N, C-alpha and C positions, 0 to 999 in steps of 0.2 A: 437526436436525441434523449433517451429516455435515464437517467438515475435511477435506478431499485433498489434493494437489498436483494440478495443472490441466493439462491432456493435450491436441491439436492436436483434440479432438473437441469440446472447450470455447474454441475461439480466438474462434469466428465469433459467440460468445454474450459473454463477454467484452468483445470489441471493444464490442459494443453496445451494454453500462452505462458502457465507455469514453467515448462519443459520447456516454449522456445524465448520466454525471456532470464532464464534464470541457474545457474550449471549445481547450484546446491535448490531444487527447487524444492517446496513442497508439494506431498504428494496428497490421492485424492481423497482420502481417509483424512488427513490434516487438513486440506482444505474445509471437506463436512466435519469435524468436528465445529468451528464458529459457529454454525448452525444449532450445540448444541445450550452452549453456555452465553451468557447474557452478556457478559461483559463486554461481547464479538457484538460489532458494529458492519453492515458488509454489505456494501458497495457495486454495482453493476453495471456497467454501462453498455448497453444497446444503440443500434441500430438500425427499423427493417428488420427486426428480428433477429440479428447479427450478434454476440458475445465484442465488444469491441474491444472491452476492457473492465477492470475489478478492482477493487480493495478493501484494506482490514483498517478494522480500528479500533485501538482495545482505551479503555477508557477506566478509569480506577482513580474518584475526586477528585483532585484538582487536576491531574495528567493524561494524556494523551498518548497514544504510540497510534504513528505508523506503522501498523507489526506486514503489511504486506499492499506493495499498488502495481501493476502490472498493467503495459498495451500491447495489444494484437501486433504486432510487427507490420503486418499490412496497412497500418491504420497512426500508425505514428507521426508526427509531427502535424496530428487536423484538429492536436482543442481534447482529447475524449482525458491527457492525463490530466489537464487544467479542471476539466466537469468534476475527474474524480478526485480531485485534491478540495477544489472550494468544497465538494458536498462533503468535507470527510473532516473539513475547517469548521465550517458550517452549523455540522451535527455533532462536536466537540464543545463549541462554546455552550452550543445550548443543552448537553450536559453540563455545564460548569467548568470544564473546565476551561486549566489557565496557562494550561503550556503543552504545544506537543514535541513530542519526542523523536528518533528515528535510530537506527544503526544501518551506514551504508556502505558497504564495500570503497577503500582508498584506492579503485581500479576505477569506480564506477562514474565515471566523468558526465553524462548523460545526464540522471539521475543528482548527482552533483549541483549540474547547474539550475535544474529542474526545483531543486530543494530552494536550493540560492535565492533563484527567481523571488518563490515565497516566503521568503524572510526567514528562511533555518540559516544557520549562522553552524560550524564548530568547536562545540565546548572538548572533547576530550578524544580516545578511541581505544578499544576495546583490543589489543594484541591477541593474532590468532584465533577471532572471533568464527573466524566460515570450518570448512569441517575442514580445505582443503590447505590451511593455515593463511588466507587472508585476515588482513587487519578489518574491522572497521571505523571506519569517524563517526563519533556521535555527536547527530544534531539538532537543536532544540529551535525552536518560535512561540513566540508572546504571543496568546490572541486575545 
């Protein structure tokens, strides 16, 4: 498996995984916008020419935000999420970030478990954060 920045040619496949993974997915246009701004760092997991997953990191000074991460349903549980998380943590550290931040649906037990496995802890809640009214946990990790 290789991890590389995503490119315009990858957007449709990323958008497909996004739709399969989230009830309120980023649109293809939103995903493409990440290629236009220097604060976004994108990560694409690819094996045998197939897109397996992706992540998006925002770095501003000492803070890095894990803005998005998803793994294709057919390869979940095979280390793709781990590879993406580790790549994003390494990049954030290399850019001088001191901590990682993220929001996650309170109902997303599998994502919460993944984040806790990597040392994230809950420090707050955003009420009605998502379009459907669901709350989000705020999580952080020191780098």
